[in-house]
PDB file of N, H, CA, C and O in Angstrom:
ATOM      1  N   MET A   1       0.834  -1.196   0.000  1.00  0.00           N
ATOM      2  CA  MET A   1       0.000   0.000   0.000  1.00  0.00           C
ATOM      3  C   MET A   1       0.873   1.252   0.000  1.00  0.00           C
ATOM      4  O   MET A   1       0.555   2.243  -0.658  1.00  0.00           O
ATOM      5  N   ASN A   2       1.964   1.196   0.737  1.00  0.00           N
ATOM      6  H   ASN A   2       2.223   0.391   1.272  1.00  0.00           H
ATOM      7  CA  ASN A   2       2.867   2.337   0.820  1.00  0.00           C
ATOM      8  C   ASN A   2       3.514   2.604  -0.544  1.00  0.00           C
ATOM      9  O   ASN A   2       3.702   3.759  -0.924  1.00  0.00           O
ATOM     10  N   LYS A   3       3.851   1.546  -1.276  1.00  0.00           N
ATOM     11  H   LYS A   3       3.697   0.607  -0.968  1.00  0.00           H
ATOM     12  CA  LYS A   3       4.439   1.717  -2.604  1.00  0.00           C
ATOM     13  C   LYS A   3       3.428   2.321  -3.578  1.00  0.00           C
ATOM     14  O   LYS A   3       3.801   3.105  -4.451  1.00  0.00           O
ATOM     15  N   LEU A   4       2.171   1.966  -3.434  1.00  0.00           N
ATOM     16  H   LEU A   4       1.869   1.329  -2.725  1.00  0.00           H
ATOM     17  CA  LEU A   4       1.138   2.522  -4.287  1.00  0.00           C
ATOM     18  C   LEU A   4       0.985   4.024  -4.066  1.00  0.00           C
ATOM     19  O   LEU A   4       0.840   4.787  -5.021  1.00  0.00           O
ATOM     20  N   ILE A   5       1.017   4.429  -2.838  1.00  0.00           N
ATOM     21  H   ILE A   5       1.135   3.809  -2.063  1.00  0.00           H
ATOM     22  CA  ILE A   5       0.904   5.859  -2.517  1.00  0.00           C
ATOM     23  C   ILE A   5       2.085   6.622  -3.099  1.00  0.00           C
ATOM     24  O   ILE A   5       1.906   7.702  -3.661  1.00  0.00           O
ATOM     25  N   TRP A   6       3.285   6.074  -2.971  1.00  0.00           N
ATOM     26  H   TRP A   6       3.430   5.197  -2.515  1.00  0.00           H
ATOM     27  CA  TRP A   6       4.467   6.749  -3.523  1.00  0.00           C
ATOM     28  C   TRP A   6       4.418   6.777  -5.053  1.00  0.00           C
ATOM     29  O   TRP A   6       4.852   7.747  -5.675  1.00  0.00           O
ATOM     30  N   ALA A   7       3.894   5.721  -5.648  1.00  0.00           N
ATOM     31  H   ALA A   7       3.542   4.933  -5.143  1.00  0.00           H
ATOM     32  CA  ALA A   7       3.771   5.693  -7.109  1.00  0.00           C
ATOM     33  C   ALA A   7       2.763   6.751  -7.571  1.00  0.00           C
ATOM     34  O   ALA A   7       2.989   7.407  -8.587  1.00  0.00           O
ATOM     35  N   LEU A   8       1.664   6.925  -6.847  1.00  0.00           N
ATOM     36  H   LEU A   8       1.480   6.391  -6.021  1.00  0.00           H
ATOM     37  CA  LEU A   8       0.696   7.965  -7.192  1.00  0.00           C
ATOM     38  C   LEU A   8       1.302   9.360  -7.033  1.00  0.00           C
ATOM     39  O   LEU A   8       1.089  10.232  -7.875  1.00  0.00           O
ATOM     40  N   ARG A   9       2.047   9.565  -5.968  1.00  0.00           N
ATOM     41  H   ARG A   9       2.220   8.856  -5.284  1.00  0.00           H
ATOM     42  CA  ARG A   9       2.703  10.856  -5.763  1.00  0.00           C
ATOM     43  C   ARG A   9       3.691  11.149  -6.889  1.00  0.00           C
ATOM     44  O   ARG A   9       3.746  12.268  -7.399  1.00  0.00           O
ATOM     45  N   LEU A  10       4.457  10.154  -7.266  1.00  0.00           N
ATOM     46  H   LEU A  10       4.412   9.245  -6.851  1.00  0.00           H
ATOM     47  CA  LEU A  10       5.431  10.322  -8.335  1.00  0.00           C
ATOM     48  C   LEU A  10       4.720  10.613  -9.662  1.00  0.00           C
ATOM     49  O   LEU A  10       5.180  11.442 -10.447  1.00  0.00           O
ATOM     50  N   GLY A  11       3.618   9.941  -9.904  1.00  0.00           N
ATOM     51  H   GLY A  11       3.244   9.267  -9.267  1.00  0.00           H
ATOM     52  CA  GLY A  11       2.851  10.185 -11.120  1.00  0.00           C
ATOM     53  C   GLY A  11       2.281  11.591 -11.163  1.00  0.00           C
ATOM     54  O   GLY A  11       2.274  12.229 -12.216  1.00  0.00           O
ATOM     55  N   ILE A  12       1.805  12.073 -10.031  1.00  0.00           N
ATOM     56  H   ILE A  12       1.811  11.554  -9.176  1.00  0.00           H
ATOM     57  CA  ILE A  12       1.256  13.432  -9.961  1.00  0.00           C
ATOM     58  C   ILE A  12       2.354  14.454 -10.228  1.00  0.00           C
ATOM     59  O   ILE A  12       2.139  15.415 -10.967  1.00  0.00           O
ATOM     60  N   VAL A  13       3.518  14.258  -9.639  1.00  0.00           N
ATOM     61  H   VAL A  13       3.692  13.477  -9.039  1.00  0.00           H
ATOM     62  CA  VAL A  13       4.635  15.179  -9.845  1.00  0.00           C
ATOM     63  C   VAL A  13       5.090  15.137 -11.301  1.00  0.00           C
ATOM     64  O   VAL A  13       5.364  16.181 -11.893  1.00  0.00           O
ATOM     65  N   ALA A  14       5.172  13.938 -11.886  1.00  0.00           N
ATOM     66  H   ALA A  14       4.949  13.089 -11.406  1.00  0.00           H
ATOM     67  CA  ALA A  14       5.593  13.813 -13.278  1.00  0.00           C
ATOM     68  C   ALA A  14       4.570  14.474 -14.208  1.00  0.00           C
ATOM     69  O   ALA A  14       4.946  15.143 -15.170  1.00  0.00           O
ATOM     70  N   PHE A  15       3.298  14.289 -13.923  1.00  0.00           N
ATOM     71  H   PHE A  15       2.992  13.745 -13.142  1.00  0.00           H
ATOM     72  CA  PHE A  15       2.259  14.900 -14.748  1.00  0.00           C
ATOM     73  C   PHE A  15       2.314  16.427 -14.645  1.00  0.00           C
ATOM     74  O   PHE A  15       2.163  17.115 -15.655  1.00  0.00           O
ATOM     75  N   GLY A  16       2.524  16.958 -13.456  1.00  0.00           N
ATOM     76  H   GLY A  16       2.647  16.399 -12.636  1.00  0.00           H
ATOM     77  CA  GLY A  16       2.662  18.407 -13.277  1.00  0.00           C
ATOM     78  C   GLY A  16       3.873  18.946 -14.025  1.00  0.00           C
ATOM     79  O   GLY A  16       3.807  20.006 -14.647  1.00  0.00           O
ATOM     80  N   GLY A  17       4.967  18.217 -13.963  1.00  0.00           N
ATOM     81  H   GLY A  17       5.021  17.356 -13.458  1.00  0.00           H
ATOM     82  CA  GLY A  17       6.160  18.634 -14.701  1.00  0.00           C
ATOM     83  C   GLY A  17       5.921  18.627 -16.200  1.00  0.00           C
ATOM     84  O   GLY A  17       6.386  19.518 -16.911  1.00  0.00           O
ATOM     85  N   LEU A  18       5.196  17.624 -16.683  1.00  0.00           N
ATOM     86  H   LEU A  18       4.818  16.900 -16.106  1.00  0.00           H
ATOM     87  CA  LEU A  18       4.868  17.555 -18.102  1.00  0.00           C
ATOM     88  C   LEU A  18       3.996  18.739 -18.519  1.00  0.00           C
ATOM     89  O   LEU A  18       4.209  19.318 -19.584  1.00  0.00           O
ATOM     90  N   LEU A  19       3.022  19.100 -17.695  1.00  0.00           N
ATOM     91  H   LEU A  19       2.848  18.629 -16.829  1.00  0.00           H
ATOM     92  CA  LEU A  19       2.173  20.259 -18.013  1.00  0.00           C
ATOM     93  C   LEU A  19       2.983  21.547 -18.071  1.00  0.00           C
ATOM     94  O   LEU A  19       2.770  22.377 -18.955  1.00  0.00           O
ATOM     95  N   ILE A  20       3.906  21.716 -17.139  1.00  0.00           N
ATOM     96  H   ILE A  20       4.078  21.042 -16.421  1.00  0.00           H
ATOM     97  CA  ILE A  20       4.754  22.912 -17.144  1.00  0.00           C
ATOM     98  C   ILE A  20       5.644  22.920 -18.372  1.00  0.00           C
ATOM     99  O   ILE A  20       5.801  23.958 -19.015  1.00  0.00           O
ATOM    100  N   PHE A  21       6.232  21.774 -18.710  1.00  0.00           N
ATOM    101  H   PHE A  21       6.105  20.931 -18.188  1.00  0.00           H
ATOM    102  CA  PHE A  21       7.096  21.668 -19.889  1.00  0.00           C
ATOM    103  C   PHE A  21       6.319  22.008 -21.155  1.00  0.00           C
ATOM    104  O   PHE A  21       6.810  22.746 -22.009  1.00  0.00           O
ATOM    105  N   GLU A  22       5.108  21.470 -21.277  1.00  0.00           N
ATOM    106  H   GLU A  22       4.709  20.870 -20.584  1.00  0.00           H
ATOM    107  CA  GLU A  22       4.284  21.743 -22.461  1.00  0.00           C
ATOM    108  C   GLU A  22       3.897  23.216 -22.552  1.00  0.00           C
ATOM    109  O   GLU A  22       3.876  23.782 -23.645  1.00  0.00           O
ATOM    110  N   SER A  23       3.592  23.840 -21.423  1.00  0.00           N
ATOM    111  H   SER A  23       3.609  23.380 -20.535  1.00  0.00           H
ATOM    112  CA  SER A  23       3.187  25.244 -21.466  1.00  0.00           C
ATOM    113  C   SER A  23       4.362  26.148 -21.819  1.00  0.00           C
ATOM    114  O   SER A  23       4.164  27.203 -22.421  1.00  0.00           O
ATOM    115  N   LEU A  24       5.579  25.755 -21.457  1.00  0.00           N
ATOM    116  H   LEU A  24       5.740  24.898 -20.968  1.00  0.00           H
ATOM    117  CA  LEU A  24       6.745  26.563 -21.788  1.00  0.00           C
ATOM    118  C   LEU A  24       7.120  26.432 -23.259  1.00  0.00           C
ATOM    119  O   LEU A  24       7.619  27.386 -23.855  1.00  0.00           O
ATOM    120  N   HIS A  25       6.888  25.275 -23.844  1.00  0.00           N
ATOM    121  H   HIS A  25       6.483  24.500 -23.360  1.00  0.00           H
ATOM    122  CA  HIS A  25       7.293  25.021 -25.218  1.00  0.00           C
ATOM    123  C   HIS A  25       6.133  25.084 -26.206  1.00  0.00           C
ATOM    124  O   HIS A  25       6.280  24.668 -27.355  1.00  0.00           O
ATOM    125  N   ALA A  26       5.010  25.586 -25.786  1.00  0.00           N
ATOM    126  H   ALA A  26       4.890  25.924 -24.853  1.00  0.00           H
ATOM    127  CA  ALA A  26       3.858  25.708 -26.682  1.00  0.00           C
ATOM    128  C   ALA A  26       4.131  26.823 -27.695  1.00  0.00           C
ATOM    129  O   ALA A  26       4.735  27.836 -27.344  1.00  0.00           O
ATOM    130  N   PRO A  27       3.699  26.653 -28.934  1.00  0.00           N
ATOM    131  CA  PRO A  27       3.921  27.710 -29.930  1.00  0.00           C
ATOM    132  C   PRO A  27       3.126  28.967 -29.582  1.00  0.00           C
ATOM    133  O   PRO A  27       1.965  28.901 -29.177  1.00  0.00           O
ATOM    134  N   LYS A  28       3.776  30.092 -29.749  1.00  0.00           N
ATOM    135  H   LYS A  28       4.718  30.145 -30.078  1.00  0.00           H
ATOM    136  CA  LYS A  28       3.143  31.375 -29.451  1.00  0.00           C
ATOM    137  C   LYS A  28       2.339  31.827 -30.667  1.00  0.00           C
ATOM    138  O   LYS A  28       2.743  31.553 -31.797  1.00  0.00           O
ATOM    139  N   PRO A  29       1.211  32.514 -30.467  1.00  0.00           N
ATOM    140  CA  PRO A  29       0.438  33.006 -31.613  1.00  0.00           C
ATOM    141  C   PRO A  29       1.245  34.049 -32.389  1.00  0.00           C
ATOM    142  O   PRO A  29       1.956  34.860 -31.797  1.00  0.00           O
ATOM    143  N   ALA A  30       1.128  34.020 -33.706  1.00  0.00           N
ATOM    144  H   ALA A  30       0.550  33.361 -34.187  1.00  0.00           H
ATOM    145  CA  ALA A  30       1.894  34.923 -34.562  1.00  0.00           C
ATOM    146  C   ALA A  30       1.403  36.363 -34.440  1.00  0.00           C
ATOM    147  O   ALA A  30       2.209  37.293 -34.486  1.00  0.00           O
ATOM    148  N   GLN A  31       0.109  36.558 -34.287  1.00  0.00           N
ATOM    149  H   GLN A  31      -0.545  35.802 -34.250  1.00  0.00           H
ATOM    150  CA  GLN A  31      -0.456  37.890 -34.189  1.00  0.00           C
ATOM    151  C   GLN A  31      -1.163  38.043 -32.847  1.00  0.00           C
ATOM    152  O   GLN A  31      -1.654  37.062 -32.289  1.00  0.00           O
ATOM    153  N   PRO A  32      -1.217  39.270 -32.326  1.00  0.00           N
ATOM    154  CA  PRO A  32      -1.941  39.456 -31.068  1.00  0.00           C
ATOM    155  C   PRO A  32      -3.435  39.222 -31.265  1.00  0.00           C
ATOM    156  O   PRO A  32      -3.971  39.417 -32.356  1.00  0.00           O
ATOM    157  N   ARG A  33      -4.079  38.811 -30.215  1.00  0.00           N
ATOM    158  H   ARG A  33      -3.644  38.653 -29.329  1.00  0.00           H
ATOM    159  CA  ARG A  33      -5.527  38.595 -30.276  1.00  0.00           C
ATOM    160  C   ARG A  33      -6.240  39.943 -30.333  1.00  0.00           C
ATOM    161  O   ARG A  33      -5.825  40.905 -29.686  1.00  0.00           O
ATOM    162  N   VAL A  34      -7.296  39.999 -31.100  1.00  0.00           N
ATOM    163  H   VAL A  34      -7.633  39.217 -31.625  1.00  0.00           H
ATOM    164  CA  VAL A  34      -8.082  41.229 -31.245  1.00  0.00           C
ATOM    165  C   VAL A  34      -9.495  40.933 -30.780  1.00  0.00           C
ATOM    166  O   VAL A  34     -10.130  39.994 -31.259  1.00  0.00           O
ATOM    167  N   TYR A  35      -9.981  41.728 -29.855  1.00  0.00           N
ATOM    168  H   TYR A  35      -9.464  42.491 -29.466  1.00  0.00           H
ATOM    169  CA  TYR A  35     -11.344  41.594 -29.357  1.00  0.00           C
ATOM    170  C   TYR A  35     -12.144  42.785 -29.872  1.00  0.00           C
ATOM    171  O   TYR A  35     -11.717  43.930 -29.722  1.00  0.00           O
ATOM    172  N   VAL A  36     -13.282  42.528 -30.468  1.00  0.00           N
ATOM    173  H   VAL A  36     -13.628  41.598 -30.590  1.00  0.00           H
ATOM    174  CA  VAL A  36     -14.127  43.599 -30.998  1.00  0.00           C
ATOM    175  C   VAL A  36     -15.243  43.864 -30.001  1.00  0.00           C
ATOM    176  O   VAL A  36     -15.971  42.953 -29.607  1.00  0.00           O
ATOM    177  N   VAL A  37     -15.365  45.108 -29.604  1.00  0.00           N
ATOM    178  H   VAL A  37     -14.774  45.848 -29.924  1.00  0.00           H
ATOM    179  CA  VAL A  37     -16.382  45.512 -28.644  1.00  0.00           C
ATOM    180  C   VAL A  37     -17.628  45.911 -29.429  1.00  0.00           C
ATOM    181  O   VAL A  37     -17.562  46.749 -30.328  1.00  0.00           O
ATOM    182  N   ASN A  38     -18.749  45.315 -29.086  1.00  0.00           N
ATOM    183  H   ASN A  38     -18.803  44.634 -28.356  1.00  0.00           H
ATOM    184  CA  ASN A  38     -20.001  45.613 -29.784  1.00  0.00           C
ATOM    185  C   ASN A  38     -20.551  46.970 -29.362  1.00  0.00           C
ATOM    186  O   ASN A  38     -20.359  47.384 -28.219  1.00  0.00           O
ATOM    187  N   PRO A  39     -21.229  47.665 -30.266  1.00  0.00           N
ATOM    188  CA  PRO A  39     -21.839  48.943 -29.900  1.00  0.00           C
ATOM    189  C   PRO A  39     -22.922  48.753 -28.832  1.00  0.00           C
ATOM    190  O   PRO A  39     -23.526  47.688 -28.708  1.00  0.00           O
ATOM    191  N   ALA A  40     -23.136  49.801 -28.087  1.00  0.00           N
ATOM    192  H   ALA A  40     -22.645  50.666 -28.188  1.00  0.00           H
ATOM    193  CA  ALA A  40     -24.155  49.751 -27.030  1.00  0.00           C
ATOM    194  C   ALA A  40     -25.542  49.639 -27.650  1.00  0.00           C
ATOM    195  O   ALA A  40     -25.782  50.117 -28.758  1.00  0.00           O
ATOM    196  N   GLU A  41     -26.436  49.010 -26.928  1.00  0.00           N
ATOM    197  H   GLU A  41     -26.241  48.622 -26.027  1.00  0.00           H
ATOM    198  CA  GLU A  41     -27.820  48.897 -27.397  1.00  0.00           C
ATOM    199  C   GLU A  41     -28.540  50.232 -27.229  1.00  0.00           C
ATOM    200  O   GLU A  41     -28.137  51.065 -26.417  1.00  0.00           O
ATOM    201  N   THR A  42     -29.581  50.425 -27.982  1.00  0.00           N
ATOM    202  H   THR A  42     -29.908  49.749 -28.642  1.00  0.00           H
ATOM    203  CA  THR A  42     -30.345  51.667 -27.905  1.00  0.00           C
ATOM    204  C   THR A  42     -31.088  51.729 -26.581  1.00  0.00           C
ATOM    205  O   THR A  42     -31.736  50.767 -26.169  1.00  0.00           O
ATOM    206  N   ILE A  43     -30.984  52.869 -25.928  1.00  0.00           N
ATOM    207  H   ILE A  43     -30.457  53.650 -26.263  1.00  0.00           H
ATOM    208  CA  ILE A  43     -31.634  53.082 -24.637  1.00  0.00           C
ATOM    209  C   ILE A  43     -32.645  54.212 -24.815  1.00  0.00           C
ATOM    210  O   ILE A  43     -32.345  55.220 -25.454  1.00  0.00           O
ATOM    211  N   THR A  44     -33.831  54.049 -24.256  1.00  0.00           N
ATOM    212  H   THR A  44     -34.075  53.230 -23.737  1.00  0.00           H
ATOM    213  CA  THR A  44     -34.833  55.113 -24.354  1.00  0.00           C
ATOM    214  C   THR A  44     -34.644  56.087 -23.192  1.00  0.00           C
ATOM    215  O   THR A  44     -34.846  55.711 -22.037  1.00  0.00           O
ATOM    216  N   PRO A  45     -34.260  57.332 -23.480  1.00  0.00           N
ATOM    217  CA  PRO A  45     -34.028  58.305 -22.405  1.00  0.00           C
ATOM    218  C   PRO A  45     -35.334  58.917 -21.900  1.00  0.00           C
ATOM    219  O   PRO A  45     -36.353  58.909 -22.591  1.00  0.00           O
ATOM    220  N   LYS A  46     -35.275  59.447 -20.677  1.00  0.00           N
ATOM    221  H   LYS A  46     -34.447  59.453 -20.116  1.00  0.00           H
ATOM    222  CA  LYS A  46     -36.455  60.056 -20.072  1.00  0.00           C
ATOM    223  C   LYS A  46     -36.447  61.578 -20.194  1.00  0.00           C
ATOM    224  O   LYS A  46     -37.498  62.210 -20.097  1.00  0.00           O
ATOM    225  N   THR A  47     -35.264  62.174 -20.406  1.00  0.00           N
ATOM    226  H   THR A  47     -34.410  61.660 -20.484  1.00  0.00           H
ATOM    227  CA  THR A  47     -35.171  63.633 -20.543  1.00  0.00           C
ATOM    228  C   THR A  47     -34.387  63.968 -21.813  1.00  0.00           C
ATOM    229  O   THR A  47     -33.643  63.126 -22.314  1.00  0.00           O
ATOM    230  N   PRO A  48     -34.543  65.184 -22.339  1.00  0.00           N
ATOM    231  CA  PRO A  48     -33.780  65.574 -23.537  1.00  0.00           C
ATOM    232  C   PRO A  48     -32.259  65.578 -23.302  1.00  0.00           C
ATOM    233  O   PRO A  48     -31.492  65.247 -24.206  1.00  0.00           O
ATOM    234  N   GLN A  49     -31.830  65.951 -22.096  1.00  0.00           N
ATOM    235  H   GLN A  49     -32.453  66.220 -21.362  1.00  0.00           H
ATOM    236  CA  GLN A  49     -30.399  65.963 -21.802  1.00  0.00           C
ATOM    237  C   GLN A  49     -29.842  64.529 -21.825  1.00  0.00           C
ATOM    238  O   GLN A  49     -28.750  64.283 -22.338  1.00  0.00           O
ATOM    239  N   ALA A  50     -30.605  63.605 -21.267  1.00  0.00           N
ATOM    240  H   ALA A  50     -31.492  63.805 -20.851  1.00  0.00           H
ATOM    241  CA  ALA A  50     -30.168  62.212 -21.281  1.00  0.00           C
ATOM    242  C   ALA A  50     -30.130  61.692 -22.712  1.00  0.00           C
ATOM    243  O   ALA A  50     -29.251  60.909 -23.072  1.00  0.00           O
ATOM    244  N   HIS A  51     -31.081  62.129 -23.521  1.00  0.00           N
ATOM    245  H   HIS A  51     -31.795  62.765 -23.229  1.00  0.00           H
ATOM    246  CA  HIS A  51     -31.095  61.713 -24.927  1.00  0.00           C
ATOM    247  C   HIS A  51     -29.833  62.201 -25.649  1.00  0.00           C
ATOM    248  O   HIS A  51     -29.251  61.460 -26.441  1.00  0.00           O
ATOM    249  N   GLN A  52     -29.408  63.437 -25.383  1.00  0.00           N
ATOM    250  H   GLN A  52     -29.881  64.040 -24.739  1.00  0.00           H
ATOM    251  CA  GLN A  52     -28.205  63.978 -26.018  1.00  0.00           C
ATOM    252  C   GLN A  52     -26.960  63.216 -25.571  1.00  0.00           C
ATOM    253  O   GLN A  52     -26.084  62.931 -26.388  1.00  0.00           O
ATOM    254  N   ARG A  53     -26.872  62.882 -24.285  1.00  0.00           N
ATOM    255  H   ARG A  53     -27.583  63.113 -23.621  1.00  0.00           H
ATOM    256  CA  ARG A  53     -25.706  62.146 -23.788  1.00  0.00           C
ATOM    257  C   ARG A  53     -25.655  60.756 -24.401  1.00  0.00           C
ATOM    258  O   ARG A  53     -24.593  60.298 -24.823  1.00  0.00           O
ATOM    259  N   ILE A  54     -26.793  60.089 -24.452  1.00  0.00           N
ATOM    260  H   ILE A  54     -27.655  60.461 -24.109  1.00  0.00           H
ATOM    261  CA  ILE A  54     -26.837  58.738 -25.014  1.00  0.00           C
ATOM    262  C   ILE A  54     -26.523  58.775 -26.505  1.00  0.00           C
ATOM    263  O   ILE A  54     -25.833  57.894 -27.017  1.00  0.00           O
ATOM    264  N   GLN A  55     -27.025  59.789 -27.201  1.00  0.00           N
ATOM    265  H   GLN A  55     -27.586  60.505 -26.785  1.00  0.00           H
ATOM    266  CA  GLN A  55     -26.747  59.914 -28.635  1.00  0.00           C
ATOM    267  C   GLN A  55     -25.260  60.141 -28.875  1.00  0.00           C
ATOM    268  O   GLN A  55     -24.705  59.613 -29.839  1.00  0.00           O
ATOM    269  N   ALA A  56     -24.607  60.919 -28.015  1.00  0.00           N
ATOM    270  H   ALA A  56     -25.058  61.348 -27.232  1.00  0.00           H
ATOM    271  CA  ALA A  56     -23.174  61.165 -28.166  1.00  0.00           C
ATOM    272  C   ALA A  56     -22.382  59.870 -27.979  1.00  0.00           C
ATOM    273  O   ALA A  56     -21.439  59.608 -28.726  1.00  0.00           O
ATOM    274  N   VAL A  57     -22.757  59.067 -26.995  1.00  0.00           N
ATOM    275  H   VAL A  57     -23.523  59.280 -26.388  1.00  0.00           H
ATOM    276  CA  VAL A  57     -22.068  57.794 -26.764  1.00  0.00           C
ATOM    277  C   VAL A  57     -22.304  56.849 -27.936  1.00  0.00           C
ATOM    278  O   VAL A  57     -21.374  56.180 -28.384  1.00  0.00           O
ATOM    279  N   GLN A  58     -23.516  56.787 -28.430  1.00  0.00           N
ATOM    280  H   GLN A  58     -24.272  57.331 -28.066  1.00  0.00           H
ATOM    281  CA  GLN A  58     -23.807  55.894 -29.550  1.00  0.00           C
ATOM    282  C   GLN A  58     -23.105  56.347 -30.822  1.00  0.00           C
ATOM    283  O   GLN A  58     -22.734  55.511 -31.646  1.00  0.00           O
ATOM    284  N   ASN A  59     -22.916  57.641 -30.999  1.00  0.00           N
ATOM    285  H   ASN A  59     -23.218  58.320 -30.330  1.00  0.00           H
ATOM    286  CA  ASN A  59     -22.169  58.127 -32.156  1.00  0.00           C
ATOM    287  C   ASN A  59     -20.713  57.693 -32.076  1.00  0.00           C
ATOM    288  O   ASN A  59     -20.107  57.376 -33.099  1.00  0.00           O
ATOM    289  N   MET A  60     -20.143  57.675 -30.873  1.00  0.00           N
ATOM    290  H   MET A  60     -20.635  57.933 -30.042  1.00  0.00           H
ATOM    291  CA  MET A  60     -18.765  57.226 -30.718  1.00  0.00           C
ATOM    292  C   MET A  60     -18.641  55.732 -30.998  1.00  0.00           C
ATOM    293  O   MET A  60     -17.586  55.278 -31.440  1.00  0.00           O
ATOM    294  N   LEU A  61     -19.699  54.962 -30.749  1.00  0.00           N
ATOM    295  H   LEU A  61     -20.556  55.331 -30.390  1.00  0.00           H
ATOM    296  CA  LEU A  61     -19.636  53.514 -30.875  1.00  0.00           C
ATOM    297  C   LEU A  61     -20.174  52.994 -32.204  1.00  0.00           C
ATOM    298  O   LEU A  61     -20.464  51.803 -32.325  1.00  0.00           O
ATOM    299  N   THR A  62     -20.312  53.861 -33.197  1.00  0.00           N
ATOM    300  H   THR A  62     -20.076  54.828 -33.099  1.00  0.00           H
ATOM    301  CA  THR A  62     -20.812  53.372 -34.480  1.00  0.00           C
ATOM    302  C   THR A  62     -19.792  52.493 -35.179  1.00  0.00           C
ATOM    303  O   THR A  62     -20.171  51.557 -35.883  1.00  0.00           O
ATOM    304  N   GLU A  63     -18.513  52.770 -35.005  1.00  0.00           N
ATOM    305  H   GLU A  63     -18.205  53.531 -34.434  1.00  0.00           H
ATOM    306  CA  GLU A  63     -17.459  51.940 -35.577  1.00  0.00           C
ATOM    307  C   GLU A  63     -17.011  50.925 -34.531  1.00  0.00           C
ATOM    308  O   GLU A  63     -16.933  51.261 -33.350  1.00  0.00           O
ATOM    309  N   PRO A  64     -16.712  49.688 -34.939  1.00  0.00           N
ATOM    310  CA  PRO A  64     -16.200  48.699 -33.981  1.00  0.00           C
ATOM    311  C   PRO A  64     -14.867  49.172 -33.400  1.00  0.00           C
ATOM    312  O   PRO A  64     -14.032  49.732 -34.110  1.00  0.00           O
ATOM    313  N   VAL A  65     -14.685  48.946 -32.132  1.00  0.00           N
ATOM    314  H   VAL A  65     -15.364  48.491 -31.555  1.00  0.00           H
ATOM    315  CA  VAL A  65     -13.472  49.328 -31.450  1.00  0.00           C
ATOM    316  C   VAL A  65     -12.638  48.088 -31.222  1.00  0.00           C
ATOM    317  O   VAL A  65     -13.117  47.127 -30.619  1.00  0.00           O
ATOM    318  N   ALA A  66     -11.396  48.087 -31.691  1.00  0.00           N
ATOM    319  H   ALA A  66     -11.007  48.868 -32.181  1.00  0.00           H
ATOM    320  CA  ALA A  66     -10.516  46.934 -31.502  1.00  0.00           C
ATOM    321  C   ALA A  66      -9.714  47.136 -30.235  1.00  0.00           C
ATOM    322  O   ALA A  66      -9.099  48.187 -30.050  1.00  0.00           O
ATOM    323  N   VAL A  67      -9.713  46.150 -29.365  1.00  0.00           N
ATOM    324  H   VAL A  67     -10.213  45.297 -29.516  1.00  0.00           H
ATOM    325  CA  VAL A  67      -8.968  46.204 -28.120  1.00  0.00           C
ATOM    326  C   VAL A  67      -7.849  45.176 -28.220  1.00  0.00           C
ATOM    327  O   VAL A  67      -8.113  43.988 -28.405  1.00  0.00           O
ATOM    328  N   PHE A  68      -6.608  45.623 -28.099  1.00  0.00           N
ATOM    329  H   PHE A  68      -6.394  46.588 -27.949  1.00  0.00           H
ATOM    330  CA  PHE A  68      -5.464  44.706 -28.195  1.00  0.00           C
ATOM    331  C   PHE A  68      -5.054  44.264 -26.810  1.00  0.00           C
ATOM    332  O   PHE A  68      -5.043  45.047 -25.860  1.00  0.00           O
ATOM    333  N   ARG A  69      -4.724  43.012 -26.720  1.00  0.00           N
ATOM    334  H   ARG A  69      -4.734  42.376 -27.492  1.00  0.00           H
ATOM    335  CA  ARG A  69      -4.308  42.474 -25.428  1.00  0.00           C
ATOM    336  C   ARG A  69      -2.816  42.340 -25.411  1.00  0.00           C
ATOM    337  O   ARG A  69      -2.246  41.903 -24.411  1.00  0.00           O
TER     338      ARG A  69
END
């Protein structure tokens, strides 16, 4: 029973080492990932001032915004 426990421990350590080795030698992506932020949904304002603020934000978000990581 004691040998079985040591064999399991050794297997866990070997598996962890293999995962670390694989993560270090994994191929890196050639280009950075690009995330596209969707425009905000239309909101119905309750006052004219709120309508102007919301319209200004929606005008800024008409083009997709690319966020680089």
